[in-house]
N, C-alpha and C positions, 0 to 999 in steps of 0.2 A: 874849623879847620877838622881839628883831631875831634871834635864831636859828634859833625857830621860823616867821617871817616867811619866812626867807630858805629852810628846808627846803621849806616848803608850794609857795616858788615853783618851788623847785628839782623835788619832785615834780611838780608840774602841768605843768612843761617836760618831765620823762619821760615822763611821761603822756602827756601829748601829743605826744612822738615816738614812742614807743610806738603808740598809737592813730594817728600818719601811718603811720609804718614798715611796720603790719599791713595798713593799707588801699590806703595809693597805695604806698608803697617809694621808692626810689631808682633810677635809672640811674646805672651805672658801668661802665666798664671797667679798672678800678683790682685786680680780684681777680683777672681774668682767667687772669694764668698758674697763680695757685695752683689756678683748680678746673682748668685744663687737665692743669697736673700729676699732680692726684689722677685725671681720668678715665684720663689716661696709665699711670696704676697697675693698673689693669683692664687695658688692653690694649695695648703699649710703641707697637704699629704704628696705634696711634689720631694721626691729624691735624686737632687744633681748631683752630678759629679763631672766637670766641666772637661778636665784636663787642660792641656796646653793651646789657649787661645788668640788667636790674630784678630789684631786691631786695624782697621781704616777711619782714616779721621775722614769727612763730611765736611769740610768747609761751606758749602753751597745752605745746610739744612744747618750746619753746626750740629751736627751727630760724630757719633761713632759706632759704624758697622761691624758690630761680635761675629765671628763665627768660628766654628768649631768644628771636627772633626769624630765620629764612634765614641761620643760621648756615656758616661756611663746616665743611666736614668729608670726610677719604679717610683710607680704610684701605690701606697698600701702594700707593696713588696712585691706587685709585678713589676717584672723587668721590662725594657720598651728596648728593642735594639732599634737606637737612633743613628744615621747616617753622614745626619749634618745637623746642625743648629745654626742657626744667624740670626740677628736685632741690632736693634738700634736703639743708644744709648743717647739720650739729650740731656747735651753738656749745662741746657741752662736748668734744668730738672739737679742733674749732679750741684749744678752751685745755689740753686734755691731746696735744694736735699729736698727732693720732690720724688715721685716715681720714676725712674729712673729711663724703663722702659716703653718705647713706643709703638713698639712692630716686631714679631716673633716667628719664625719662619723656620718649620722643624720639616724634614723630611728621615723616614723611618725605611730599616729596612722591610721586608715580607716578616710582618707579624701576627701570629694569628688572631682571625676573626674576634672568637670569643675572646678575649684580651681584650682587642680593641674594643668589642660594643662593653666593654665593663668600665675601662676607664676611659668612653666617652660620656658614661651616663654618671660617672661618679664627677667628671668635671664638668659637664652641661647636661642633668639632664630633661632635658628637652622632650613634649612626646614623638615629634618623627624617630628621636634615638631608639625611642624605646617601641615603635614599632619596628625598626629595622634589627633590633635586636631580638624579635619575639619570630622573625621570619629566617633571619640569616642563623642555621645554625656550626657551619665548619667552614675550611676555608683559610687563604692566607688573603693580608692586606698591606699595601705599599703605600704611604699616607705621604700629601706637599701640604701640610698646614699653613695658612699665611693669617696670624691676628693680630687686630689692630688695638691698641692701650689707649684710655683718655688717663690724662692727669693722676685720677685716683688707683689708677689700676685696673678698670672695671673693661672686659673686652666690650670692643665696639660692636655693632653689629653686620660691619660689611667684613666682615669675615671672612675666607674663604678655602675649600678643607680642595682637596684634588688628590685622587689614587686611583690604583684598580685593583681589584681584586682576583681571584683565581681559585680553584678549585672550591668552589664553595660548594654547599649543601642549602636548599632552599626549602622552608616550610610556609607556606601559605595557610593560614587559618586551619589549616590540619586538612585540607582538603588537596591541594596538590603539592605536589611533593617532586624539586629538580632537583638534578643531577649535575655535575662540574658546570660550574658557573662561571661565566668569566664577563668582566666588564670593567670598563673607565667608568669612573664617577666624578661629579662637583656638585659640591654641596655651598649655597650661598643663602645666607639669608633663613627663608622660606622655602627658599627652591633647590630638589635635588635634580639632577643631570645625571642617569646612565648611560651610556653610552657604548657602541660594538661592541654589544653583547652575543655570546652564544655559550647555549646551555643545552642538556639533555634533559630530552623529559618524554618518560615512558619510550624508551628507547629511540627518540628521534630527536636528531637536530634541527635547534630552532636559537635563527637569528634575528639580530632587532640594531637599525643603528642609533633610536634614541625611546627612552623610556623616562618619563617626565614626571617628578614626584611635587604637588604645590599644597600649601597648607592655607589655610584660610579658617580663620575663626576655631572650630573644631571637626573643624572635617583636614581630609588629606585628599585632592586630585589629582587622579592618576591619569597618564594618558604617553601612548604609545605605538610603534610595530615591530611587528615580526615578522618574519619568512622561512619557509621550510622546503628547501631541494625535494625534486623527486625523490621521492622515497617507497617502495614495496612493504606495508605498516603491518606490524601483529594485531589483527583482528584482536587478542585478548585485551593486549594494551587499549585501542581504541574501545573497546566496551565498559571498560573499565573507568575509564573517562566522559564518554559521550553513553553512560545506563540507556538512557527514556530513549537513546534512538537506534542503537545496535542489539537490543534486547527482545524488540517488535521484528528484528529484519537480520535471515538468514545471510551473512556474507563471507563468503572465502577467499576474496581476494583485493586490495585494492591501493592502491598505489596515483601518489598525487603529487603536486606542490601548491606553496600556496604564499599569498601579501596577505598578511593584516594588519590591521589597525583599533585600536580600542581605546578606551578609555573607564573611568568607573569614579568613585568614591571613597573611603573608609571613614567611620566613623569612629569616635571617641570608645565604641566599645567594639570598638575591628568589626564592624559590618559591613560589608558591600552594597553598596546601592548604585541607581543608573550606570551597570553594568551595556557600555555600549560595543559594538563589532562589526565591519568591515571588512568584509574578505573577499578578496578572488581568488576562486581556487582554478587548478587545471588538472582535471581530470583523466589523470595518463588510461588506466584501465579499473572497474571494479565490476567483482563478478559476485552474482547472489542468487542462493535458492529459493525460489519462491513458489512452496509447494501452495499454500493456502490461498494463491491467485487460480481463481478458475477460467483462464483466459484460453485453454484450448480449441474451446467451443467455437470461440472467436479467432482465434491465431493458429492455425493449423499447425503451424514451424516450433509454436513454447511447446519447450519440454521440461518444462521446473525453473531450467536456468537460463539469467538474461544477462547478458555482458554489456557494459555501461565501457564506450573510449573516446575519446576527443572532445572530452566534455570541459569548455567551460563557463564557471559557475559563480556570480555575487551571492553573499550572503550581506545583509544587514541586521543585526537583533541590536534593538532598542527597546527598552521598558518593556520585556517580554513578549514584545511584538519581534515577527523573523520574519525574514520578506526572504525568498530565494529564488536567482533568477539562473537558466542555463539552456543552454544548447548540444547537442551534439551527436553521437549515435549512440544504435540501441541492436542487439542483434540474438537472435531465435536460433540456435545448428549455424550461426554462421550467413544467417541470412541478416542483410546491416540493413538498416534506413534510419531516418533521423527522424529530432523530436525536439522539440521547445519547450519549456516552462515555466511557468513563474507562480511558486507558492508560497502564499501568506497563512501565517498561525500567530494569531491574537487571542491570546489568553487560552481557552478548551475550542477553540473553532478553529479551523483550518478551510481555505478557500482558494482551488486552484485553476490554472487556467493552461491546458495544454493543447500544442500543437503539432503533428506528425503527420511526414510525409510519405506514405507507404509505397514502395514501388516490387521489394524483389520479397515480400510479407503478402503470401497471402491473404482474405479476409472473408471471414464466414457470418452472415446473418443467416442461418436455420429458418426461424419463426417465416422470412419471409424469403427462403430458398431463393441467398443471393449468394454469389460469390464473386470477390473481386480480385483475381486471376494474379500470381505472380509473373513482374514485370507492365506490369498496367501502374500507369499514376493514376495518388487519391490522394485528396486531402481530408486529414479528420483535426478537426475541431472542438474542444470538449471543454467547457466552465462551471463550475460547481462550486459546492461547499461542502463541511463533513464536520458537526458537534459531536462533543461529547456525550449526548443523547445517543451516540451509532445511527444517524441518519443523517444519507447521502441524496443529495438533491443538485439535482445534476441541470442546472439554468441552460445549457445551452450545447446540443450537441448537433455536428454538422457533419457528413459525409456527401463527397464529390468525386466522382469520378465516370468523367467522360461525361455522357449525359444524365446519368444517376444522379440521383440527389435527394436525401432524408438528411429531414432537419427539425430535431427533438426540443421544446421548451418546458420547463418547469416538472422534471422527472423527479420524482420522489423516491427513493428505493431502500428498504429496510435492508441490515446485515445480511438477508440471505438473499439478497440480490431480487428479489420480489418487491411490486411494482405498488405505492403507497397511494400514488397521484402521477397524473399526470396533466398539462395545462396545455399541448397540442403535438402534433404531428403530421408530418406530412410529408409522402412516400411520392416519388415519381422514378424509377428504378424500370428495368427488365429486370427478370431473374433467370434462372440456370438453364431455363425450357423455353427463354423470348418470350415470358407473355411480359405484357408492360404491368407493369403495378401503379395505379395513377388513385391515390386515396390520401382523404384528410381524418385526424380528428380534433376536436374542438371542445372547448371542456365552455361551459356555462353555470355559474352557480355549480351547484353538486351534481347538475345531469353531463352525458358526453352524450358528442353527435358524431357519429363515422357515416360519411358522404364520400361516393368516389366513381369514378368512370367504369374500372376495370377494377379486381382485384382479385389474385394467388392464392385463397384459402386453403387450399390443398396439405400444405407442411402441418396450417395450423389444428385439421383436422385429425392430421394422423397423428400430433405429439398428444391428443386429447382424448386417439381410440387408444394408442399405446399405453397410455401411462394411466397409472393411478389419479383418484383427485388429487390430490393435495399436492403432488408433485406435481402436475400439468398445470396448477392454475398458479398463472404468471401474478394474481395480485396479494396481497397480504391486506389484511382491515381495511378492503373494501368495501363501501357500501356508497353504490348509486346507480345511478339509470344508465345505460348506454342506447340510445337510436343508431338504428341503421338504416340505411337505405344507398343500396350500392345498386348500378346499374348492369354491371356481368361480375360473375362471381365465379370463377375456375373451383372445382371443387376435387377433380384432378386433374392429368395429364390432358386429357382431350376433353372431358365433359363440360360444358357451363351451364350455372341455373342464370335467370335474367331475374330486373326489377327484385332484388332480396328486399325485403321492405321486413321492421319489426324493433323490437325491446328486448333486454334482457336488463332485469333488477338483481343486482346486487346485494346481499345481507350478512354481515359477518362474513362476509370474504365467497360465502356460497350464494350460487344461484338463484336465487327465492320466484324469481319469475320468470318466464322467456315465453316469448308468441313469435316465431316469424315465417315466415310464407315465401317461397317465389313459384317459377315454371323454369321447367326449362324449352331447353330449342328448339324440343319438336312438340312444343305446347302443353308435355307432361307436369302432373304438379307436385311438388314438396313444402311436408306444411312438418313443423315441430313447435311443440308446448312443452314447457316445464312448469311444474305448479307446486308450492308447498303449502301444503292444507295447516288446518287448526292440530292437525294430531303428529304435526310436524314429519309427516310422510313427503315424498319427493315425487311427483308423477308424473313420468315422462311420455311422452304421445308421439311415435314419428312416423307419418305418411308418405307411402311414395307410391302413386299409379308408375313410376319409371322407378323400378330399384336397380337397375342395370349398374349405374355408374356406384350405387350401395355396394353390389355385390363383388365389383371385380376390385375390390378393394384388399379380398383378401386371398391371396395370387394361387390358393389350391382349390380353386374356382374359377372354371374358362367356359365362355361359351356359354354365358348366361343370358336369358333371352325371356323377354315379354311381362307381364305378373305382375301382381301389382303385391305391395310393401307393406304392414300394421304391425308396428311394434309399439306393445307398453307394457312401464315397467314400475315399478312402486318400490322404493328404498325408506327407509326406517333404521337411525341406531348401527348405519354403515352396514347393512344387509338390504339388498337389492332384490325383488323376485319381479320376473319378466316371459311376458309371452310374446313370440314372434311368432308371425303370422304371414306366411308367403303363397298368395293364389295363380295358378294358372301359368306356371313357367318351365322351359327347360335347361335343360345345362348339358356341355357336350365334353368335359373333360374335370372329374373331380380324383384324382390317382386312388385316394384311398377306397372310393365306388369300387373304379377299376376292380384294384388288386381281390377287394372282394367279389363279384362278376363272376373273375377268375377262377378263383379259387373254388366257388359254389358251380363251377363249369354252366353257366348262363354267358351261352357265349355269343348269343344272337342279343341279349338286351347289352353286353357288352360293345357291339359292333353296333347298335344304334346311338351308346355314348361316343364314340369318335367318329360315327358320322353324322347324322342330324339331327341327334344331341336325344338324350331320355328327356320325354313331358313328365310334370307333375302337376296332378289339378291341387294338392291340397299338399300344404307343408304347414306343421306345428309343432313351436317348441318352448316345453315350458321350463327356466334355470332358474336359478340362483345365482347370485356371485357375492361372495365375503372376502374383504381380502385378497388374496391370490386365488383362491377357491371359487372356480365354477361349477356347479353341480345342476346338471342333466337332469330333469324330475322324469321329463317324458318327453320325448323327440319322436315322429313319426310325419312320412313324405305318402301320399297316396298316388299312383302315377295310372295308366291305360294297361303301359308292362311290367311294372316294380312296384312292390309297396313296401316301407321300411319302417318298424318301429323297435329306437334306441335311449336307454337311459343309460349315465354313468358321470363320472367326474374326471375334469382337467384340474391341476395344478398347475398353476402359471409356469410356465418356460422350465416346466419338471419334469410332470407324469401327467399321462393320457388316458383314462381306464374307462372305456365303452366297451356295453354289450347291447345285443339286440336280434332282432330276426327281419330275415330279408324273405319275401317268398313271389316268387311271378308271377303275374295277374294271371295267369292261365290254369292253374292250379285254385286261384282265389274264387273264379267262377264256377268250375267245375265242383270245387265242395259245395255253392252255395247251393245248386242247382240242385244237389242229391239229398238238402237237408227238406225233408216234406213239414216243418213248419219253423218259419222265419223268424218268429216272435218268440220259439226258446234258444235261437241261437244269440237274438238280442239282448236278453238274462244272463246269459253266460250258464248255460246249459251245457254238456259235455256235446262238443261236435264228434263226428259220425270219423269211421276210419278211411283209411288210405291219402289224406290229405298231404301232399308236401311245402315244405320248407328246408330253409340253414337257417340255423343259431349261428352266431360269430360274439369274437371278441376281439377288442382292439386295445393293446395295452402297451404300453413304454414311452421313452423319452421322445418328446415333439420329433427328433428328429431319428427318429430309431422306430422307429412303431413297428410290431408285430401281430400281424392279423390270420388268425387262427376258425373255419369252420367248422359247425357238426351238422349233415342233414337229419332234418327231423321229419316227421308223420302226422306228429298233431298241434296243428297248434293254439295257441293258447286263446281264452276268452276272450282277454283284453284287445288283443291286437286285430280280431274277427270283427269285435262288436265296433271297434274305432274304424275298419273298411266300410263297414256296413253303415254307420253313421254319415259317411261321408260320401257313400254312393245311395244312402236314400235324401240328401240333403239335394244333391246335383240331379 
């Protein structure tokens, strides 16, 4: 009985001891040396001073849980600020004199990152730690380390490291510098997880919920997300990041927020590969100056500054291929319209697809004399691509506004926006003069065919007449034949020609051969031909039995009637020599002529000019053109009332300098009758006394001409000879 009682008491005491040890444990430093010796077996460079240690017994696993607070620890002289250490000692291992520790948990205080990286690489120098040590330069870290050991004291692969980093500096491959980096992290075998990340990058706060790094063989695979709140960005900071984009665009202000996911891998040489990113950008505002865009010709409201707002943009980048999709508003001078777009960059080639709804902005197509006014809805579609060879191809252009439609296919433009090639053009619209335009251009092999019911060519004619050859040409490197057949062609606001037929041959961007023929509505003919001969001379011939529509383009001549016009011109090496002949016509108003008659006191002739008109039987002008200088070698006009002989020069838009002689017909007739031998006059001998006329000079800027006159008693032989030649011919 005593034995049983003793056993029961002993068992009770043992149970109570086990319960006490399991719940409360004991505190002692008697086993510190043995524990330190076991930790040194993990790494001999570890120096550990445990202080007072708590021991808790685990009867189920037959282990003792050891805990200590604020121990002193160092590795190769580097002190570690440890908050807590706990481990499990196997009693079985203790009995068998094996490695005692099967688990080790270390909780640190905040430690300098540079120290942790150094210690971690000394403890276990893995490629992952090498990458991190290369990237992380400054900051603080707190660690929660959980290690499991085998019986030989080796760390098992199921280790786990958790913690946080704050106020770190990150330098990724000397390219991306990050400030004030804060995140939580977890490390487990070959996986690194970064969570709740926020950082400062180029004065921009970026946040991320997760970035994960996985190691497979010699590669590190990185993926994650980040976002930024709406922010007014510093343009210089963006230029530093996206130099390829922002160096070519003059951006004054940009404000946006974004959500982004990305992935890439890093090889053992720390080279980035397979970079992918998907971004959703909410563009609140972007203001840009675009001086190089020649848009004002087409968009009158455009004044260099473009404003974009309310854009949602999705960006995908994968293997050097960039895809951008977006839509929102754009404004010129506070006139706002909508645009949607898709832009794809693949290597050195861009493709784009634009769609814009124009309502508040006007649209001009001067060559067609078309204007889409403010307040009218129109839809513009543009598809094309741009290569590194500076070649712009517009595969598809469409404009629709009410019943007005323009369709262009296969348009190739040079960097000067000159036409290199075009496959198809279809026009069906009313222009600003309410003239319908129905025209088609088609390409067949290397030749073009222009056909249509009706076309207003007045703007095209004006542009050709008002511009020099190089600037007026809409083509570049053009070598083709254009065949033309148009039923009705307007040459100005009122006059039109019927059955325009012919062809234009271009060689090296210049007209080499042209033949066009047509008739006016009154049956009068007009013919134009241009030929280039073997001497590289360009010979132009224009004939019209109805010159009125051609003359009325010159605003200073009013009331031109009747007559025939014949122009012959030869051009070589940029210099042209021309002869213009107009027969049997009359004019009612020429301001310079009227002023000249007034100064010469020829009131009777001046009255004709404002009444029924002054008639001329002959008009001839020999002149030459070189660049912006027109030299009039000789111009004379012979009429029943008055005759004029003139020469001089005109410097385009700068200076007019003319001189000549004006003589009433009565004086000429009297002079001729008083001369006994007409043949002597014809060979230029001195004329008799008493001949009356007026010499004049016209000089000054085109808008401020000064006219002077002087009476003369003797006419020049040249004047009389010219007059008599015409009288004799008639």
